[in-house]
MARVEX-722425 format. One record per residue: residue in one letter; x, y, z of N, C-alpha, C in turn. Coordinates in steps of 0.05 Angstrom, whole numbers, plus 5000, padded with zeros to 4 digits. Example, Ala and Ser with C-alpha at 12.3 -4.5 7.8 and 13.67 -1.06 7.14 Angstrom:
2
A526448865156524649105156526449345156 S525749555142527349795143525850015157 
//
This chain:
604
X193472197558191572177545190972467528 X190372457504190572707485188372877494 X189173177492187273367496185473387470 X182573407479180873507454181273777440 X181373787422181974047399180074247409 X177774207409175474387411173674287436 X171774507445170374467464167474247451 X167174087472164873847457161974007461 X161674217472159174337470158874587460 X156974687452156674947442156375127461 X157075387458156975557486153575567495 X151575587475148575547488148175317502 X148875077495149174827510150674837536 X152574957536154175047563152975227575 X151675417574149975617580147875467602 X146175307584144575127598145775027620 X147474857618149274667638149574837660 X150175097658150675317679148375377691 X145975417678143575487692142475277709 X142975007696141674747709143974717739 X146074797735148374817762147274997779 X145975247769145075427787142575357799 X140375217785138175157799138574867821 X140874707814141374527828142374607858 X143974857855145774947876143775087897 X141275257882139875407898137275487881 X135275247887132875247869131175507880 X131575597905129975827915131076077901 X133476117901134576337894133876387862 X134376117847133876167821130876217810 X129076107824126776187823125976497824 X127076617848126376857855127377007837 X129576987824130977137803129077127787 X128276977771126276937748123377117744 X122577057777120277217783120477517779 X123077567796123177887800124177997775 X125277847752126077937724123577957708 X121577797716119277807695117778017709 X117878047734115978267747116578537737 X119978587736120578837728119978867700 X119878717681119978777651116278727645 X114378647662111978647652110378907665 X111179007686109779287697109379497682 X112279537667111879797649109879817630 X108879557617106679657595104279727608 X103179637628100279757648100980037648 X103780127660104680397669104180537650 X105280427615104880627596101880637584 X100480427588097180477582095680657595 X096780627627095180877639096681117636 X098781157625099781417618098281477594 X097581347574096381387550093581577558 X092281427576089681487582089381717600 X091681767616091881977628092082227618 X094182237595093982417577091882527565 X090782297552088382367534085982477555 X085482387581084082517595084182777600 X086482827608087383117615086883307585 X086383247568085783347544082883397539 X081383217554078483207551077683357571 X076183577565074083727592072783577606 X071083407600069483247615070883057631 X072782907618073982727636076282877657 X076283137653078383277673076783297698 X074083267695071983257723072383057739 X073782787733073682567749077082607764 X076882777781079482837790080582587807 X078882427820079482217832081081987819 X079281927789080281737778082781847764 X083082097759085882177743087782197769 X087382227790089182187812090381897819 X087981737819088981467820090181387803 X089781377775091981317750094281467759 X095081687762097781767768099181637786 X097381547809099081457834099581147823 X097380987809098280767797100880757781 X101480957760103680967745105680977758 X106081177785108481207795109380947810 X106580767820107680537836108080287817 X107280317795108480137774111280147766 X111680467757114480507757116280427773 X116080487802116980437821117680137823 X115380037818115479707826117679607804 X117479667780119079587762122279647767 X122479877783126179937790126579727817 X124479727837124879587855125179277853 X124179187829124378907825126878797814 X128079007798130678987786132779017809 X132279177833134379197853133678957870 X131578797871131378607892131678407878 X132378377855132878107841135878067847 X137478257855140478317856140978157880 X139478227899139878027925140077747921 X137677587910138177307907140477247885 X140477397867142677397844145477397857 X146577567878149477547888149177297908 X147277227917147476977937147876747920 X146076707895146576487879149476517869 X150676757857153276777844155376697862 X155276747894157176647916157176407911 X154476277915154675937914155675757891 X155075927870156175827845159175837849 X160376047850163476127844164875877872 X163275817894164675607910164775347899 X162175277881161975027872164074977849 X164075227830165275197806168475167813 X169275347829172475417833173475167848 X171775007869172974727881172674477863 X170874517844170274277828172774297808 X173374567799175274567780178174527793 X178974597817181474507833180574167834 X178774037840178273767842178773587822 X178373727793178473597770181773607765 X183073837770186073817760187173677784 X186273627807187873417827186873127822 X184973127806183872787804184772727776 X186772817765187572657733189372457751 X189472217740190971957752194072057753 X195072217731197672237728197872517729 X200272647716200772907711201372987684 X201672777664201972837637200073017624 X197473007636195473237618196373477624 X197973547653198073797664200373947647 X201673737634204173837614203673967588 X200873927586199673977557199074317555 X200674457540200174767537197674807534 X195774697514193874777502191974717527 X192374507545190774497573190674737588 X193474797588193975057610192475307599 X192475327576190575527559187675517565 X186975307564184075267573183875267603 X185175187617184875247643185075517660 X186375647638186075967645183976087640 X182276027618179276077613177575957629 X178175677637176475547657176275737685 X178475767692178875917717176976197717 X177976327695175576577687172976497691 X171476267681168876207679168076127704 X169976007725169175937750169176167775 X171076347760171376607780169076767771 X168676857747167077087742164677017724 X164476717720162276657708159576687731 X159176567748156576597766155476857762 X156977067765155377317769154277427738 X155677257717154377277691151977117689 X152076897698149576727698147076907714 X147276937737145577057750144377277733 X145877497728145277737712144277687690 X145177507674143977447649141277317649 X140377167669137877067676135877287686 X136777477694135477667705134677847678 X136577887660135978057637134777887615 X134377647613133277487595130177497605 X129177447627126377507629125077737637 X127177907641125978197639125678277612 X127278277600126578347567124178187558 X124277907559122277707548119577837560 X119477867580116477967589116478297580 X118378447580117678677571117478737539 X118178527524118378497497114978347492 X114378197505111378107506108978217508 X109378407528107178617538106878797515 X109078927506109379147491108679107465 X109278857454108478747430105878747431 X103778637451101278707447100578947449 X101779147461100679417459101779547433 X103279477418103879567387102379417365 X101279147372099579047357097079167354 X095879307382093379437378093779707365 X095979847370096980077357097080117335 X099179957329099379967297100979707288 X099579437275100879227269103079237252 X102379507229104679507210107779597222 X107479827245109779847255110879657269 X109579477283110579227295112379037274 X111278987254112578807233114978937226 X115379227219117579257215119879307236 X118779347263120579337283121579057285 X119878887287120978557291122678497269 X122278567244123978527225126978627226 X127378777246129778907249131078727263 X130378497278131178327295133478167278 X132478137252134177907241137278007233 X137778267222140178347221141978407243 X140178497266141178507299142978247300 X141278017300142077817312144577647294 X143877707268146477637247149177827261 X148678027264151278257271151778157299 X149878097314151177957341152777717338 X151977577319153377237320156177317313 X156377487285158977567276161077687294 X159877857311161578037331162277877352 X160477697361161577547380162877327380 X162877197358164977037351167677097348 X167877357335170377457334171177577367 X169977667380170777737410171377487425 X169877267420170676967434173976937425 X174476997399177276877388179277027400 X178677317402180577507413181277447441 X178777357459179177297486181377027486 X180276827469182376567473185076587463 X185976827445187876887433189677007457 X188377197471189677397490190677187518 X188676987523189476817541191876687545 X193176637521196076497522197576737530 X197576997522199377237530199277267558 X196377257566196377317595197277107610 X197676917604198976687619201976767621 X202876777600205976847597205877187618 X204377307620204477557632204477507668 X202577277668202677207699205177047704 X206276887689209076777693211476977700 X211677157679214177357688213377527705 X210977597716210977757737210677607766 X210477337765211277167786213477207793 X214977157769218877107771219677377792 X218677627777219477827794218977877823 X216277697834216077747859216277477877 X218077267861218277067877221477077887 X222177017913224877107919226976907911 X226776657900228976497893229376617862 X227376667848227476717819228477037818 X227577217838228777487840231777477842 X232277337857235777307867237077157841 X236277027831237376937805237677167782 X235377317781235477537761236877727767 X237077867795239078017806242077897799 X243177717803245277647799245977587776 X244177507755246077527721244877747710 X243077987724242278167710239778167688 X238777987692236577887670234078017670 X233878217690231078387691230278527669 X231878607653231378747628230678587613 X231878427603230678217579228278087585 X227677997613224477897615222378107625 X223478327628221578607628221178637594 X222878647582221578637554220078457542 X220778167549218678027543216377997556 X215778067581213478147592212578377579 X213278537571212278787556211178647527 X212478487512211778427486209378297492 X209178087510206177897516204278087519 X204878337542202278527551201578647524 X203478727506202678907484200778707466 X201478517463199778327445196778267459 X196878237478194378157493193078407495 X194078657500192578877507191578937476 X193078907455191978967430189878787425 X189578567434187078397428184478497441 X184678577469183378697480182178907464 X183879137462182879317450181279297423 X182179087405180779007381177978907390 X177778737418175178637424173378897433 X174779087447172779297460171879487431 X174079507419172879717392170979547376 X170679287370168979117360166179137367 X166279127395163979227410162279437409 X164179617407163779907410162279977381 X163579847360162379887333159379777331 X159179527347157279357341154779587361 X155479637384153579837398152580067376 X154780167364153980407347151980327328 X152180087314150980007290147779937306 X147979807324145079777335143580047348 X145280257360143680457365142780607344 X144780607322143780807291140380607281 X141080377284138880247268136780277287 X136480297314134580337329134180607326 X134980797328134781087324132781127298 X133681007272132281067253130080997246 X128880717264126580567267124680747284 X126080877310124181037329123081297314 X125781407297124981647285122981637267 X122481377251120981317229118381327240 X118281157260115181077275114481347291 X115881527303114681697317113481907287 X115281937269114082137248111382037241 X111181747237109181587230106681687246 X106581607272104881677292103981937288 X105582157291105182447290103182497262 X104182387241102582407219099282307218 X099282067238096581967239094882127260 X096582277279095482437297094482657284 X095982797264095483047251092882947228 X092482767227090182667209087782507221 X088282607252086082567269085382197270 X087282057264086481777267087381677297 X089881867313090681767333090681997353 X090981967379091382187402094082227409 X093982437421096982497438097282277457 X095982167470096681897486097481657477 X095981647449097281427432099981487423 X101481747415103381787415105881737436 X105181787456106881727479106481417488 X103881277487104280977483106380857466 X105780987439107180827417110280847423 X110681167429113881197438114981017459 X113381027483113880747503114380517494 X112980467475112580087467114980067448 X115680267427118380287412120980287429 X121380447445123180417461123680167481 X120980107489121079887509122279647495 X120879607464121779357448124179387443 X125379577432127979617424130279567454 X129179667477130779607499130179277504 X128579217501128578907502129678767490 X129678797459131378637436133878717443 X134678957452137578987454138378847478 X136878817502137178677522137678367518 X135878257506135777997497138377927480 X138878137461141778077444144178107463 X144678297481146578267494146378017515 X144177977523144477677541145377477526 X144777427503145677257478148477297475 X149777517477152477567477153677447502 X152477497520153077417549153477127550 X151476977536151076707535152976567522 X153876657497155976607479158876637498 X159276867501161676887515162076707541 X160676737554160876597581160376297576 X158276237557157575927550160375857537 X162175957519164275857509166475807530 X166975977550168875977574167575707591 X164975757599164075537612164475257600 X164375247574164774987563167874927564 X170375097572172674987575172674847603 X170974967618170374837654168974637644 X167174527631166174297630167574047615 X169274207594170774007582173173887602 X173974087621176274007640175373777659 X172373867670171573687683170873397675 X169773377644169273127633172073027630 X174173117624176673027612177372887636 X177573007658178972927687176872637692 X174372667688172572427697173172187676 X174072237650174672017630176871937639 X179172097649181872007658181871857680 X180471877696179771707721178471477715 X175971477692175171197688177271007673 X178871127666181070977642183670887657 X183271027683185771007700185670707715 X184070577707183970287729182670317749 X181470017756179370077781179769837801 X181269647795182069497818183969597840 X183069507866185269567892187669427887 X189469557889192669467890192969347909 X194069067911194168877934197168897944 X197668807972200468847982202468697968 X204468817960206368717949207868457959 X208268257946208668017960211467907946 X212067917915214167807903215867997893 X215068117869216768377859215468597844 X216368797833215568947814217768927788 X216368897767218068857742217069007720 X219369187708219069387683220169137662 X217969087643218168937624218069077596 X219969117584220769207555219069487557 X219869667576218369977577220170107560 X218470277542219170517524217170747540 X218870977537217671207551219071477539 X217171627532217871917526216172117538 X217572337545215072557556214172647537 X211872837545209572947525210873147514 X210673157481211873357464215673317461 X216173107473219373027473219772857442 X221272817431222072687411224172497422 X225472527442227572347452225872147473 X226671867469226271727493227771657514 X225871757535227671737563228371427571 X226471277564226770917570226470807537 X228470597536228670477510228570187516 X225670077517225869787523227469707551 X226569837570227969737599226769517608 X228769347622227869157637229369117660 X227769137682229069097713227269007729 X228268887751226468787771227368897797 X225068947816225369087843224668827866 X225668627874224868437891223668527917 X221568467918219468537949221768487971 X221668737986223668718012226068738013 X227168787980229868857981230669187980 X233069217977234469487977235569487945 X234469657935234869717904235869927897 X238070007887238770257877238670277848 X238170497840238670607807240870837815 X242770777796245370967796245571007766 X246571327759247371377730247471647730 X248471717703248872007700246472127698 X246372407701243672577696242872457666 X240472507668238872407639238872137634 X239772017648239571697639236871567640 X235071707657232871537657231871447687 X233071527699232471377733230171527747 X229471767741227571957754224671837733 X225471757708223371667695221671427700 X223871267711223070977724220971037748 X221871237765220171307791217671447781 X217471587761214671747748213171487742 X214271267723212171117713211170917730 X213470907751211770687781210070847796 X210371077799207571227812205471307796 X205471207763204071287750202471557741 X205071737745204772047740204672017709 X206271817692205771787668205071557660 X204071497637204571177625206771147608 X207370927605209270837580208170797560 X209370857533208570837508207970567500 X209970407508210270107505210869947528 X210569737532211469577556209469517576 X210569387599208569417622210669427643 X209469537669210669517699208769297708 X209269117720207768937735208368877765 X206068917784206068937808205168577820 X207768437825206768127828205168017801 X206568097779205568007755203368107741 X201668347755199768417743199868787732 X199468787710199769117695198869247720 X200669477726199669647748196969867729 X196969847710194970017694191969917699 X191769697713189269567720188269657750 X190269757760190369857791188570147792 X187170177812186370447812188470627821 X189570857811192270997817192571007848 X189971167863190471257882190771007902 X189670807901190070547912193570437918 X194170477888197570437887198970597899 X198570847900200171037911199970967943 X197970897951197070877977199270667989 X200170497969202070287984205370357982 X205370637973207970697968208470967980 X210571027989211471278001214371357990 X215171627997218071607987218171957987 X220772057973221872307971221872327940 X220672577924221072547903223472757891 X224772727873227472937867226273197867 X224173297855223173577855220873617873 X221573527901219373557922218573857922 X215773897938215074167937215774267968 X216074527970216674687994213474847992 X212074698011209174878011209675108032 X207875338019207775538037205575518054 X206475328076204175248097206175268124 X204875168147206475118174208474888176 X210074878186211874668190210574448201 X207874388217206774208224205274088193 X203974318178202974218152204774098129 X206774228132209174118109209373788119 X209473738144210173428149207773238144 X205173368151203173258153202073188126 X203273318103202273288079203172958073 X204772848081205672608080203772408090 X202072488102199872328116197172518131 X196172588117194172838131191772668153 X192272388153190972278177192272308204 X195072338202197172278219196272528245 X197372508266197372628286199872898292 X199073008307201573208310204073128323 X203272928342205072768351206872578333 X205972458316206872298295208972448277 X207472668269208872878250211772948268 X211672998294214073098309216272838310 X214972568311216472378316218172318287 X216872378265218172348236219972568230 X218772848245221073028237223372978253 X223372878275225772748295227472588275 X226172368269227272148253228972238232 X227572498213228672588193231172848200 X231472788226233573028231232473328232 X230273398230229473618223228173778244 X227373618267225973758292226873918310 X229873908308230974098329230674328313 X231574318280231474638273228574758271 X226474608270223874628271223074788301 X223974668316223574818346224975058354 X226875118332228075368340226675618324 X225075518308223375718296221675858316 X220576088308218576258332216876168341 X215175978327212675838338212875578331 X215575418331215975168331214175108301 X213074838310211374668290209274888274 X208575078291206375238274207475508259 X209975478257211175688241210475718217 X209675858198209175888173212175898158 X212575698141214875698128214675798098 X214676068102214376258080215176488088 X217176658074217876908081215377108071 X213477058054211677218041209177138059 X209076968071205776918085206076958117 X203577048123203377038154201376818167 X202576768190200576578205197676678211 X195376548213192676698220192876868240 X194576828257194877118284196477298270 X197477308250199277488236201877528244 X203377308254205977258253207277178237 X209477298227210877298203211777008200 X212276968175213876668169216376658167 X218076428166220676378166220876218144 X223776148136224976018111226975808126 X227175618112229275428119231375368097 X233075258102235475208080234274968059 X236374938042235674708026235374498032 X237574438054237874138066235274118083 X234874338099232874288116230174208107 X229574338079227174268067227173998059 X229573908047229773608041228973408062 X229773478086229473328111226173358116 X224973578108222073548114220673398099 X221773358075220873148050221372918061 X223372868077223972558083222172508103 X221772718122219472668151217172628130 X215972698117213472658099213772358094 X215972288082215671958075215871788097 X217271858126217771678140214871668163 X212471878150210271838164208471598153 X209771508130209271278117210971088115 X212371058128214370808126213670548131 X210670478140210270258140208470128112 X208670308093208870248063209869988048 X209069868032209969648017212969728002 X212669987991214870117975215470347981 X217970407986219370697999221470787975 X220770997967221871117945223971337954 X226571387950228471597953229571657929 X228571897913229571987896231472227896 X234372157902235772367907235372537935 X234572367951233172477976235872607987 X238272497981240672607998241972877983 X241072937957242473087940243773367952 X242273487977242673747997243473728023 X244073438025244973378051248573408055 X248473508081251273478083252673208088 X255273108092256172838101254972718119 X254872928148253372778167251172718165 X248972828150246472798150245872538133 X247572618107247872368089248072088104 X250172068116250571838134248371718151 X247271958165244571858180242371778163 X242071878138239771788123240571498117 X243171418104243871208099243370978121 X243771008148243270828167240270828174 X238770988169235670958168234670848149 X235670818123235170648100235670388106 X237670298116238070018124236269928153 X234970108167233470098190231069978178 X229970088153227370038147227469788136 X227669578145227669278138224669168135 X223969058114221268948112220069068085 X220769368083219969468062221169448038 X220369478012221769457986223269747986 X224969797988226570047984228070137954 X227070297948228170397917229670667923 X232170697915234070937921235270917896 X234571257884235571337863237971547871 X240671527864242571727876244971727860 X245871997856248372047846250571997859 X250671977887252371897901252671637910 X254971447896255371217892256171097922 X257171197940258071107963255671077982 X253371227979250671157995249470907983 X250170787967248270537954250770277950 X252770287961254470107958253869857982 X251869838000250869648015248169558002 X247369657978244369537969244769307960 X241869157960242268817954242768867926 X241369017911241069007880241769347865 X244269347852244469607834243669597809 X242169747798241969787769243670037761 X245070027740246470237731244870337702 X243870537705241770617678243170857657 X243870747636245070927616243170947591 X242971237581241371167552238571037551 X237371037578234770907579234070577584 X236570447588236770207594238770117612 X237869917617239969757642242869687633 X245269877637247169797630248469597643 X248769577673249569357689247869367715 X248469097727246769037746248068797764 X247768877789249268707810249468797838 X250668707856251468867883253768967874 X254869157895257069337889259769167886 X260168927901262468767896262968647867 X260468537861260768477833260668647809 X259468887817259769107796262869237797 X263869267814267069367822268669087805 X268068867813269868687803269868667772 X267568777757267168757731269268957713 X269769197734271669357723270069597699 X267769547697266069687672265369937688 X263570097673262670367676261770417707 X260870207725259970297747262170317766 X263870177759266470197775267870457773 X267870527745269070757739267971027753 X265070997755263671257770264171257798 X264270937811263870947831267471027844 X269370967832271571057838271871337836 X270771497815270971777815269171947836 X267871767847265871827871267271837895 X268671647900270671617924273171787921 X273771837901275672097899274672407909 X271972397894270872657904270272687938 X269272457948268472407971271672477992 X273672377981275972457996277572707995 X276472847972277773147969276973327994 X278573508002277773668022275273848011 
//
């Protein structure tokens, strides 16, 4: 499925979507944030008016006689000012709670979206990986930005509204001039924000390379290779190169933001200075009082602060909205992929699986991995795929499991195109060992139960025993509860352990044996790291799994000679097929490969 080149949503619409999400997650916290922000912004204007009246009264001998009133006004000023500060602080409590809840939801949904793609083809897309980095940033850092932005917007809007009323009474002319300055500020904000977002997107690519190279230096297997070949300096140079680019972009963004703030501050200072001079002139002419000067100064500062706050909030809306739009796009892309992945449940396999004129190449590759492939896997039979590296054997497995989709042709399950099946229901009928199986940094028990998370620990032990790895697991410090990672500890603090490559392959085999009752069992190079004794045991095991459709991919020809049907794959097509005796009698390519394998097995 092609990835969209641009976000479908504007940053503003994306931010509104984030606000709707916040309200849905915790409506009480959302409303409390709005009320606290509004209260913080609205109480300053009454305080400013009371300050004006108090100053004027203090300058009037008759008014000074009303001591109780003056003290009351002073107390109210202190209370209102304190209330504004308290409201801002109190807004932080529901804001923090809301941010935490949003973060749990967004990060979980982001992981769910990645896990819910029917295949893995989209995860090979470099553009998606760049967006995924921004989406992770939005899911991680965005929740606090949503809450703080909501507080800032409502505080600024309420402060702006009440002080505009004060300025309207004091000087409509200055109010008009002040509001006119909003236009250039908004235009400046939009220009600088667009460039800032672009810098962020460009830097994300280099930061992804930084994370990759940093991971290499801290991963034991990669670290050993780097030390063996002395490649650390070269990769350190690449790390430095990408860091320099990313940091350069970050510096540009910071400088741009600083220049914008400088322009904002300069324009505000000019306006405040001009307004203050005008008010002083009006006082000298006897048209305004000293209290009016204080009120006007407080109003100008409050309006400028409110405008700056709103503009800052709009910057946050643009930046976070652009990032959150990537998050929304990824969620939508996953949902669309699921909808297009098929909806019918896969039925039990009765007759065969057939590849009919299948053409396939991997994303961004110009070479065909399969070129009009035709083959048939009879139900209940033991079928083997053999051939040299790059012949297309694992591609057949990837297509059957719907990790990828063919560009042309069909894969038929009892005559029905598997693209009509819901992918999870299809895979529920399949078990096996993949060529590039994963060694999870979890306990030994968890690693086996990956094969069937609904199985019991007793069933996991049985599968491990059948795979020939239970004895090795029981020798570990905590047996099945040992963390299989030298870098991570168990919950009780006990250090982890590591396994050999062959033992990890048997762990992967144990996962498959937990699902040995499935219709199809796939073993893609499941013996590549096994010794001769373990390989022979695996062959005996494969022959014992009667009733299931077994598909074995192997480079070791001796392990498939008893297969019911053998396909020799070469250059993405079936070069030969038949049983071992037939193919040996033909004396063609299979016979040559099998003879070479026999010689290699006989060598000491």
